[in-house]
N, C-alpha and C positions, 0 to 999 in steps of 0.2 A: 504494499500499499504505499502510496506517495505522501510527501509531508502534507498535512492539513493546512488551509491557509491561515487559520488562526496559530499554527505554530510558525509557519514562515514570518508572519508579522512580530512574534515574539522573539524569533531569533534575530532577524534583521533589526529590530527596535533595541536589542541588547547590543548587538554590533555598533550600532549607531552610537548608542549612550556611552559605550566602554571605550571605543576607537575611533571617535570622530576625530580627534587630534592627534592620532597616533600617524606619524610620517609613513610608515609602511602601507597605510590604507588611504592616505590622501587622496590619490588619484581615483579610487574607487568610491570614496565619499562625495569628492567633488562631481564625479559622473551622475550619481544616483542622490543627488541634492533634494530630489522630489521624493522618491520611493523608500529611502532609508527613515527620515523624520514620519513620512505618513505612516510607515510600518509602525513607528513607536507609537504614534498617536492611537492608531486602531488598537493596538495591544493593550494600552493602559485605558481604552474607553474613553478617552478624550473625543474622538470623533467617530461616527458612524459613515462609511461609505454611501453616498447618495447615487452613484452610477458606477458602472463598469471601468471607466476610466481610471479611477483611483485603485482598483484592484489590479488593472493592467500594469501601472506602475510600479506597484509592488511585486507582481508574478516577474516582471522584466529584471528588476532589481535582483530577486531570487535566481532566477536563471543564469544571470552574470556570476552571481556568487556560488552558486552550485558548480558551474562550469570551471571558474578560477580554483576552487579546492578539489575538484574531482569527485564531486558528491554523487552518490548512488540514486538516481532518480527515481527508483522504485522502493526505495527505503523510507519509512517514516522518523523522520527527526524530531526529538523532543525540544532540545533547547540548544544555545551556542555551547555550552561547556562540552557538551555531547561531542559536538563537531570538532572543536578546536583540540579536545583530547585524540579524538580518532586520528586528525590530520597530523598531530604531534607525534603519534605512534608510527605513521607511515615514514617520517623522515628519518 
């Protein structure tokens, strides 16, 4: 099963909050200047998406994140810690 949208929002939101000022992520954060904060606001319940466009921004950001880290698209990821731990074990 693929990662549910709510988990994508939680993971991307955590990434944005914890790494938005990290130089290693600066290019990714700059390019995804809408998708990352939007995912955070959705995950925290600050906003509700009114149309598909917002979901598309978040899904596009998730796809870029997944590709960059080589995540399994059929796996259900729970949180950012799980992804970071898995990614560090592969190095």
